[in-house]
N, C-alpha and C positions, 0 to 999 in steps of 0.2 A: 514706753511705749511710743511708738513712732506710726502715726496715722499715714496711711498711703497716701500719696501724694501731697502731703503736708511735711514742711521741712522744721516741725517743731517738735518738742518733747514735753509731756505732760508731767510736771513735778509738784506733788501736792496740791493738786487741781489748778495748777498756773502753768499756763503756755510758756516755754522757754525756746528763744530763737537758738538755731543751730546753723553752723556752718558758715564760714566767714564770708562767702559771696553773699549767702542771705543777709547778714548782718551788715556789709556794706552798702547794699542796696537799701536797707531801712534806713541807715545813717544818710545816705546821699537823699532820699525821700524826705525825712525829716526836716534835715539842714536847710532844703530846698522851699519847705513850707513856711519854715521861721525866718529865713532871710530874704526869701523872693529872687534870689538868685538861682541860676541855672547850674545843676552838677557837671562836672568835667569828667572827673575819674575818681576812684577811692585809691589813693596811693600808698596806704600802708595801715596797718592794723595789729594789735597784740591785746592780750586780756592779762589784767593783773587783780588784785584783791578788790578793788573800785568796780570793775567791769572790763567791757570792752572799750578800747580806744581805737577809734577809725579816722585815719586823716583823709579828708576829702578836699579835692580841687574846686573851687566853684568860679564861674564865671562871673565876675563882678561888673565888669564894663566891655562890652563888645566895640571893636572899633576897627577901622580898614587902615591898614590891611590887618589881618588876623594876628600877624605877629606882635600888634600893639596891643592886643586885649589885654584887660587887667585880670588876672587869674589870683585869686585868695585861697590859701591854704587853711584850713580849720580843722582843728583835732574836736572829734565828735564822742563823747563817754555815753554809752547805753548800757543800761542795767542788763539784767539775766534774761529778762523777757524781750530785749530789743528796743526797749523805749529809750528815747534820748533823755538823758537827766542833766547834761550840761554840754556847751559847746565853747570853742574858744578860737578867735581868728590868730594863726600863728605867723603869718607873713603875707605879703602880696608882691607879685611879680609881673613881667610882661610874659606873654604866651611865648614869644620867640627867645625868651632867656633860658639858659639851662637850669634845671633845677639844682639846687644845691642845699645842703643840710647848714643850718646856721642857726 
């Protein structure tokens, strides 16, 4: 059952977040609450048996020029309800550096 205007599904009386866009927004908001940093962008996401893994870039330190801002990339684990159960910092870089897997 999908309520009108609501992006959640009810399963066994519990609301479950649906849609990668909604999950990415929830991950950014919850991570900002915990870290105090400002979210820049969701940069990846996938689902496995643990839940939803969303990668989020966070502005850790604003500097001038902006190309020297410190950006941290975090992996956030969300449960089926879209609640953060774990987060981990994966890397830090300058905003002006190209994004590389590593």
